C-alpha positions in Angstrom: -6.8 -7.8 3.9 -6.1 -10.0 0.9 -4.5 -9.1 -2.4 -8.0 -9.5 -4.0 -9.5 -7.0 -1.5 -6.7 -4.5 -2.2 -7.3 -4.9 -6.0 -11.0 -4.3 -5.5 -10.3 -1.2 -3.3 -8.1 0.3 -6.1 -10.7 -0.6 -8.8 -13.5 1.0 -6.8 -11.4 4.1 -6.2 -10.6 4.4 -9.9 -14.3 4.0 -10.8 -15.1 6.8 -8.4 -12.3 9.0 -9.9 -13.8 8.6 -13.4 -17.3 9.3 -12.1 -16.0 12.5 -10.4 -14.5 13.6 -13.7 -18.0 13.8 -15.2 -16.8 13.0 -18.7 -13.7 15.1 -18.6 -10.7 13.2 -19.9 -8.0 12.4 -17.3 -4.4 13.4 -17.9 -1.2 11.9 -16.4 -3.2 9.3 -14.5 -0.4 6.7 -14.3 2.0 9.0 -12.5 -0.7 10.4 -10.3 -1.8 6.9 -9.2 1.7 5.7 -8.6 2.5 8.7 -6.5 -0.7 8.5 -4.5 -0.2 4.8 -3.7 3.6 4.9 -3.3 3.8 7.5 -0.5 1.5 5.8 2.0 3.1 2.4 1.1 6.5 3.8 1.9 5.3 5.5 5.1 3.6 2.3 6.5 6.5 0.0 5.5 9.1 2.3 7.0 7.0 2.5 10.2 6.6 -1.3 10.4 10.4 -1.7 9.7 11.0 0.8 12.5 12.9 3.1 10.2 15.3 0.3 9.1 15.8 1.1 5.4 17.5 -2.2 4.6 14.7 -4.2 6.0 12.0 -2.0 4.3 13.9 -2.3 1.0 13.9 -6.1 1.3 10.2 -6.2 2.2 9.4 -4.0 -0.9 11.7 -5.9 -3.2 13.7 -2.7 -3.9 17.4 -1.9 -3.8 18.2 0.2 -0.7 19.4 3.1 -2.8 16.2 3.1 -4.8 14.2 3.1 -1.6 16.2 6.1 -0.3 15.6 8.0 -3.5 11.8 7.4 -3.3 11.8 8.4 0.4 13.5 11.7 -0.5 11.1 12.2 -3.5 8.1 11.8 -1.2 9.8 14.0 1.5 9.6 11.1 4.0 13.4 11.4 4.3 15.4 14.6 4.1 
């Protein structure tokens, strides 16, 4: 899947989200979207990195401590 296809998937999902709101104004969308996307991103990358946080952090372009914080926030790591 290309970056363009991922963009289109996100765009389509957002259009569906607005359609489902049926005119109701959204609230806190940015945080909601970041959290909804971030958790599966972290789960898949950690799986592909075979649990190696240093490798996963490098792939994500994050500091390892930042990755650990996000893993705890999403309850992927206790």
